[in-house]
Every structure is written in structure tokens, then in C-alpha cells.
C-alpha positions as CSV (number, residue, x, y, z in Angstrom):
1,X,33.5,61.2,-31.5
2,X,34.8,59.6,-28.3
3,X,36.4,56.2,-28.3
4,X,34.9,55.3,-25.0
5,X,32.2,56.9,-22.9
6,X,32.4,56.2,-19.3
7,X,29.5,56.6,-16.9
8,X,30.5,56.8,-13.1
9,X,28.3,56.9,-10.1
10,X,30.4,58.7,-7.4
11,X,27.9,57.3,-4.7
12,X,28.7,53.7,-5.6
13,X,30.4,52.1,-2.5
14,X,33.6,51.2,-4.6
15,X,33.8,54.8,-6.0
16,X,34.5,56.3,-2.7
17,X,38.0,55.4,-2.9
18,X,38.3,54.6,-6.6
19,X,36.9,57.7,-8.2
20,X,40.1,59.9,-7.9
21,X,42.0,57.3,-9.8
22,X,39.4,57.1,-12.4
23,X,39.4,60.8,-13.0
24,X,43.1,60.9,-13.1
25,X,43.1,58.0,-15.7
26,X,40.5,59.8,-17.9
27,X,42.4,63.1,-17.7
28,X,45.4,61.3,-19.2
29,X,43.2,59.9,-22.0
30,X,41.2,62.6,-23.8
31,X,39.5,60.1,-26.0
32,X,37.5,58.9,-23.0
33,X,34.3,61.0,-22.4
34,X,33.7,60.8,-18.7
35,X,30.2,61.7,-17.3
36,X,29.5,61.5,-13.5
37,X,26.1,61.3,-12.0
38,X,25.2,62.0,-8.3
39,X,21.8,59.9,-8.4
40,X,20.4,57.3,-10.7
41,X,17.7,59.7,-11.7
42,X,20.3,61.6,-13.6
43,X,21.3,58.6,-15.7
44,X,18.6,59.4,-18.5
45,X,20.2,62.7,-19.1
46,X,23.7,61.1,-18.9
47,X,22.8,58.7,-21.6
48,X,21.3,61.3,-23.8
49,X,24.5,63.3,-23.6
50,X,26.7,60.3,-24.0
51,X,24.7,59.5,-27.2
52,X,25.8,62.9,-28.7
53,X,29.6,61.9,-28.7
54,X,28.8,58.6,-30.7
55,X,31.2,56.4,-28.6
56,X,32.4,53.0,-29.8
57,X,31.9,51.5,-26.3
58,X,29.9,52.6,-23.3
59,X,31.6,51.6,-20.0
60,X,29.7,51.7,-16.7
61,X,31.6,52.3,-13.5
62,X,29.1,51.7,-10.7
63,X,27.3,48.9,-8.8
64,X,24.6,46.6,-10.2
65,X,21.9,49.2,-9.5
66,X,23.7,51.7,-11.6
67,X,24.2,49.1,-14.5
68,X,20.4,48.3,-14.3
69,X,19.4,52.0,-14.5
70,X,21.9,52.6,-17.4
71,X,20.7,49.5,-19.4
72,X,17.1,50.6,-19.0
73,X,17.9,54.0,-20.5
74,X,20.2,52.6,-23.2
75,X,17.8,50.1,-24.5
76,X,14.4,51.8,-23.8
77,X,15.3,55.5,-24.3
78,X,16.0,55.5,-28.0
79,X,19.0,57.8,-27.7
80,X,21.1,55.7,-30.2
81,X,18.4,55.3,-32.9
82,X,17.8,51.6,-31.6
83,X,21.5,50.5,-32.0
84,X,23.4,51.4,-28.9
85,X,27.2,50.4,-28.8
86,X,28.5,47.5,-26.8
87,X,28.4,47.9,-23.0
88,X,31.4,47.2,-20.8
89,X,30.9,46.8,-17.0
90,X,33.7,47.6,-14.6
91,X,34.1,45.5,-11.5
92,X,32.6,47.9,-8.9
93,X,30.0,47.8,-6.2
94,X,29.2,45.0,-3.6
95,X,28.3,41.9,-5.8
96,X,29.6,42.7,-9.3
97,X,27.5,39.8,-10.8
98,X,27.1,41.3,-14.2
99,X,30.8,42.4,-14.3
100,X,32.0,39.0,-13.4
101,X,29.7,37.2,-16.1
102,X,31.3,39.5,-18.6
103,X,34.8,38.6,-17.5
104,X,35.6,41.7,-15.5
105,X,37.1,41.3,-12.0
106,X,39.9,42.7,-9.9
107,X,41.0,46.4,-10.2
108,X,38.3,48.5,-12.1
109,X,41.1,50.7,-13.5
110,X,42.8,47.6,-15.2
111,X,39.3,46.8,-16.6
112,X,39.1,50.2,-18.0
113,X,42.6,49.9,-19.4
114,X,41.4,46.7,-21.1
115,X,38.4,48.4,-22.7
116,X,40.7,51.2,-24.1
117,X,43.2,48.7,-25.3
118,X,40.5,46.7,-27.3
119,X,39.1,50.0,-28.8
120,X,42.5,51.2,-29.8
121,X,43.6,47.9,-31.2
122,X,40.3,47.6,-33.3
123,X,39.5,44.2,-31.7
124,X,36.2,45.2,-30.3
125,X,34.2,42.9,-32.6
126,X,36.2,39.8,-31.4
127,X,35.0,40.5,-27.9
128,X,31.4,41.4,-28.3
129,X,29.0,38.8,-27.0
130,X,25.2,39.0,-26.8
131,X,23.0,38.8,-23.6
132,X,19.3,39.1,-23.4
133,X,17.9,41.4,-20.7
134,X,15.0,40.7,-18.3
135,X,12.3,43.2,-18.7
136,X,10.4,43.8,-15.4
137,X,6.9,45.0,-15.7
138,X,4.5,46.0,-12.9
139,X,1.9,47.6,-15.2
140,X,1.5,51.2,-16.2
141,X,5.2,52.0,-16.1
142,X,8.1,51.6,-18.5
143,X,9.7,48.2,-18.0
144,X,12.9,48.2,-16.0
145,X,15.9,46.1,-17.6
146,X,18.3,44.1,-15.9
147,X,20.2,40.7,-16.0
148,X,19.8,39.1,-12.4
149,X,16.8,39.0,-10.3
150,X,16.7,37.6,-6.8
151,X,13.5,36.9,-4.9
152,X,11.7,35.0,-2.2
153,X,13.8,34.5,1.0
154,X,16.9,35.3,-1.2
155,X,15.7,38.8,-1.6
156,X,15.0,39.1,2.2
157,X,18.5,37.9,2.9
158,X,20.1,40.3,0.4
159,X,18.2,43.1,2.1
160,X,19.2,41.8,5.5
161,X,22.8,41.8,4.4
162,X,22.5,45.4,3.1
163,X,20.9,46.9,6.2
164,X,22.4,44.7,9.0
165,X,25.7,43.3,7.7
166,X,27.3,45.8,5.5
167,X,27.1,48.6,8.2
168,X,29.6,46.4,10.2
169,X,32.3,47.4,7.7
170,X,33.3,43.9,6.9
171,X,34.8,42.7,3.5
172,X,32.2,42.0,1.0
173,X,33.1,38.3,0.8
174,X,32.9,37.9,4.6
175,X,29.6,39.8,4.7
176,X,28.0,37.6,2.0
177,X,29.2,34.3,3.8
178,X,27.9,35.7,7.2
179,X,24.5,36.5,5.7
180,X,24.3,33.0,4.0
181,X,25.3,31.2,7.2
182,X,22.7,33.2,9.3
183,X,20.0,32.4,6.6
184,X,21.0,28.7,6.6
185,X,20.6,28.6,10.4
186,X,17.1,30.3,10.2
187,X,16.0,27.6,7.7
188,X,17.5,24.7,9.7
189,X,15.7,25.8,12.9
190,X,12.7,27.5,11.5
191,X,13.6,30.7,13.0
192,X,13.3,34.3,11.7
193,X,13.2,37.9,12.7
194,X,15.0,39.8,15.4
195,X,18.8,39.5,14.7
196,X,18.1,36.8,12.0
197,X,16.7,37.3,8.5
198,X,12.8,37.2,8.4
199,X,10.8,34.0,7.8
200,X,10.0,33.2,4.1
201,X,6.5,34.4,2.9
202,X,4.3,32.2,0.4
203,X,4.5,33.2,-3.2
204,X,3.3,31.9,-6.5
205,X,5.5,31.5,-9.6
206,X,4.1,31.1,-13.1
207,X,5.8,30.3,-16.3
208,X,3.5,30.9,-19.2
209,X,2.7,27.8,-21.2
210,X,4.6,25.6,-18.5
211,X,2.2,25.9,-15.5
212,X,2.8,27.4,-12.0
213,X,4.0,26.4,-8.5
214,X,3.4,27.7,-5.2
215,X,5.0,27.6,-1.8
216,X,7.7,29.3,0.5
217,X,11.1,29.5,-1.2
218,X,14.5,29.9,0.3
219,X,16.1,30.8,-3.2
220,X,14.5,32.3,-6.3
221,X,16.6,33.4,-9.2
222,X,15.8,34.6,-12.5
223,X,18.7,35.6,-14.8
224,X,20.0,35.7,-18.4
225,X,23.6,35.5,-17.0
226,X,25.7,32.4,-17.6
227,X,26.5,32.4,-13.9
228,X,23.6,32.5,-11.4
229,X,24.9,33.0,-7.9
230,X,27.8,31.6,-5.8
231,X,29.4,30.1,-8.9
232,X,26.2,28.2,-9.7
233,X,26.2,27.4,-13.4
234,X,23.3,25.5,-15.2
235,X,23.6,22.5,-17.4
236,X,23.7,23.0,-21.1
237,X,21.1,20.3,-21.3
238,X,18.5,22.1,-19.1
239,X,16.3,22.8,-22.1
240,X,15.5,25.6,-24.6
241,X,12.0,26.4,-23.7
242,X,12.9,30.1,-23.2
243,X,15.5,32.6,-22.6
244,X,15.3,33.3,-18.9
245,X,16.7,30.7,-16.5
246,X,14.6,30.3,-13.3
247,X,15.9,28.5,-10.2
248,X,13.6,28.1,-7.2
249,X,14.4,26.0,-4.1
250,X,11.6,25.4,-1.6
251,X,12.4,26.5,2.0
252,X,13.4,23.2,3.5
253,X,16.8,21.8,4.5
254,X,16.4,18.8,2.2
255,X,15.6,20.8,-0.9
256,X,18.5,23.2,-0.2
257,X,21.0,20.4,0.2
258,X,19.8,18.8,-3.0
259,X,20.2,21.9,-4.9
260,X,23.7,22.5,-3.4
261,X,24.6,18.9,-4.1
262,X,23.6,19.1,-7.8
263,X,25.5,22.4,-8.0
264,X,28.6,20.9,-6.6
265,X,28.4,18.0,-9.0
266,X,27.7,20.2,-12.0
267,X,24.4,18.4,-12.6
268,X,21.9,21.1,-11.8
269,X,19.2,21.1,-14.4
270,X,19.9,17.6,-15.8
271,X,17.2,15.9,-13.8
272,X,14.2,16.7,-11.4
273,X,15.0,17.1,-7.8
274,X,12.3,17.2,-5.1
275,X,11.7,20.7,-4.0
276,X,14.0,22.2,-6.5
277,X,12.5,23.8,-9.7
278,X,14.8,24.7,-12.6
279,X,13.2,25.8,-15.8
280,X,13.5,28.2,-18.6
281,X,10.9,30.5,-20.0
282,X,10.1,33.6,-22.0
283,X,7.6,35.0,-19.6
284,X,7.4,34.6,-15.9
285,X,4.9,35.9,-13.4
286,X,5.6,36.3,-9.6
287,X,2.7,37.0,-7.2
288,X,2.3,37.1,-3.3
289,X,0.9,39.2,-0.6
290,X,4.4,40.6,0.2
291,X,6.9,39.2,-2.3
292,X,10.1,41.2,-2.6
293,X,12.4,40.9,-5.5
294,X,15.6,42.6,-6.3
295,X,16.6,43.3,-9.9
296,X,20.3,44.3,-10.2
297,X,20.1,46.2,-6.8
298,X,16.8,47.8,-7.1
299,X,13.8,46.6,-4.9
300,X,10.3,45.7,-6.3
301,X,7.3,44.2,-4.5
302,X,4.6,42.0,-5.9
303,X,1.4,43.2,-3.9
304,X,-1.8,41.2,-3.9
305,X,-3.5,41.6,-7.2
306,X,-0.5,43.3,-8.8
307,X,1.9,40.6,-10.0
308,X,5.4,41.2,-11.3
309,X,5.7,40.1,-15.0
310,X,9.2,39.2,-16.5
311,X,10.0,38.9,-20.2
312,X,13.2,38.6,-22.0
313,X,14.4,41.2,-24.5
314,X,16.1,40.7,-27.9
315,X,19.8,40.0,-27.7
316,X,22.0,43.2,-26.9
317,X,25.8,43.6,-27.4
318,X,28.2,43.7,-24.3
319,X,32.0,43.7,-24.3
320,X,33.7,40.8,-22.7
321,X,36.9,41.8,-21.2
322,X,38.4,38.3,-20.5
323,X,41.2,37.3,-23.1
């Protein structure tokens, strides 16, 4: 029985420089079972093997896409008899949204040391928190599980950043800021394409039992994380109609400023804002002729007549690394 099982994706951007240190640390701690995959398609076999050593914690060392694939296998594969151990996420990859929400930031080795410390001290239970996952279903396939979905123009900007900004070799923070500024310029002047992100496409978002809204959106977020994006947090008074939080901002400068202003004041979700939709639900349907969404790094597309359906899972355990 291993105390900690560590799943690493060497192809993750952060691991290109980090992995030798990870291997060295694991070699010095034989109670860590370290499994490396070369591609996300190997994660299923990795989780099956990890289940054989019955770890007390599963730590994931990779980007959000690696985390998404591992969560899908952990909670849909049945390898732990329906009761997987708590999951710890090391701060690696480009965005680290899941790791940040779970209190892991800075040096991934320090985060791994913290995981080992909690296991060895017997204080795991004091740091276990529960989060629900988003199950994305396109029909006819096993649902994919994750915790953060970006859609509408936000997904287009994320893809633009990935393909046009990241290759410049800039630090992650600067890359994200530059992509956001170019997107803002595009919305402000009604531009798109070429050297700028593409123009928003129409889409329909439906919350079961709560109606639907249609339009072009600059921002579409569905998440079960406490923190949405860019330090956006929602009000505790935003309602309890469901487990998934949805934030959609129509693609106008006014709506964008109203959303940002409410975020800055800490009042997002407390009252209705023109062009800003903040709701909670337990089933969300996304439809459009060409509507990209990104669930924890993986791209999905809602084609005409084939919507994307989101539901929330039962609570699952994660290991919060913050003190």
C-alpha cells in the first residue's frame, strides 16, 4: 500500500523543466507510487494500476486537461469500488484553476511535500473538502468530468491564446493579460479575425426548470469551483437552485463593464444586471451552430441539433493544501 500515488504527465508544459525534480523527490520517498503517462489516452490504464496499490491520496501532476481526464477515470471507471481516495492537484500547467481553488500554488514540489506531510501526520481528514464535478454529455459517449467550463467568446479567446499567444514564449500571466486586452479591443470596436480573436457566434443556453436565454456572449462560465476566473467570486446570496454556477455576459461593452464592476465591488449575483446572467442549476444545455466550449483544457463543440448537456455529480473528496 502506497501512502501517495502520483500521476504525472511529462508532456504538460510545466513538467518539461519540473519532471527531473519530481523524479528525484519520488526516488527519495519510496512510499510514493509514481506513474508517468505519455498521453492522456494512457490515463485509464494508469488509474487502474494506481488502484492496485490502494493509496491514501491520489496526486495529479499536470495541467487542467490531465486533471480532467484523471477525474473522469477516477469517478467513472469504477477502479476503486466507487470510493476513490481524496485527490490533490499540484500547481502545474498554464492556468491551474483547479489547483488554485484547492489552495495549491507556487512550487509544485512544495505542494507535493505538503501532501506527503499531511499523509504522514495523519491529518488528511482535516483537509478533505468536497466538490461536485460537471458531467459533460454529448450523447452516446461516457460523460466527461471536470470542474471548469469556458464557452462562447471566452472559449474562442482561450483557443486564440493557446494557438497565437503561447507560442511567443511569454510568461503565463502576460499571455493571459494580452489575450484579454485584445479580446476587449475586439468587443469595443466590433472587430474580429485576422490577428484578433474571432467574432462571437450566436448560442442558446438553457437551465432546466429556469428557462433559456439566447444571444452572443463574451463570457460563458460554468463551474463548481468557488473561484470562477480572474479572481471572480460569487455572492453567497446568489441562490441555491442548483449546484453548478453559470455566468454569461452578453457581448456588449456595457454588459462587460457591469459584470466587471459588480466583481470589483463583490456584489456579483446579488441583483440583476442588464446583459449579465448569473444563475445556478443542476442541468444546463448549450446549443449553437458552432459553439466551442472548453472543459478543463479539452475542447468540445455543440453542433446544430446536438447540444452539450451539463449535469452535476455527487460530492467527491479533494485534498485542500492550504493551511
